[in-house]
N, C-alpha and C positions, 0 to 999 in steps of 0.2 A: 963340312959334313953335316947332314940334316938327319935328325932322328924324329920319326913321326909315329904318333899313337893313334892308330885307326881302330884299336881294339882287335878283334879278329878279322883279318882280311879276307873278303870273299874272293877277290882277284888281286893278288900282289902286283902284277904287272900293270894293271890299270891304277892302282893306288900310287905306285912309284911314279908313273907318268903324270898324275895329277899333282903330286908334291913337287916334282921338278918344274912343271909349267907354273904353278902358283908361286914358287920361289923366284923364277926368272921374271915373271910379270911384276911381282912386287919389288924386286930389285930395279927393274926398268922404270917403275912408277916413281920411285924416290931418287933415282940417279940420273935419269935421262929424259924423261917425258916432261914437257912443259905444259901441263894440263891446267890451264887458267880457268878460274871460276868467277862468276858474278857474286855480288854481296849476298845474294840469297842462296848461294850454293850451287846454282845451275852451271853445268859445264859449258864453257864457251867454245871449246874445240868440237866441231860437229863430226870430224872424220880424221883419218890418219894423214890427210893432206895438211892438217894444222898441227899435229903432234906425231912423234914417231915412237911406237911401241918397240920393245926389243926384238931383234931379228936373230937368224941363225948364227951370225958371227958374234953376237953378244953372249952366248952361252959359254960357261967355263969348259975347257977341255977336259977337266977332271972334276966330276961332281958326284959325291958319294951320298946316297939316300938309303937309309935303313928303316925298317918297320920295327917298332918295339916288340920284343919277343915275350910270348906268354902274357898278353894283356888280358883283362877281364872286363867285360861290360855286359852284365846279365840282362839289362832292360832292351838291348838291341836284338833285332832279328838275327839269328845265327850268331850272336855276340858281337855283331858289327856296329860301329858307330855310323855307318852310312845309312841306316834305316830310320 
């Protein structure tokens, strides 16, 4: 279960999709990608031929994502943290 604080969501469907995608990419980075770097931090893998990001079969069958209810962020446009 992932709880996300985006303040007031302008488009909840887009925000949920962004959270799901970010979670899966982060999970893939730490568990399955072999992204090797040079001593200066330069990524040595130039494409997905060198490493494999998560694919559709890597996504959990059940994944709950909720947006925090009644958040407040007065500085953002329409109270959104996306602005």
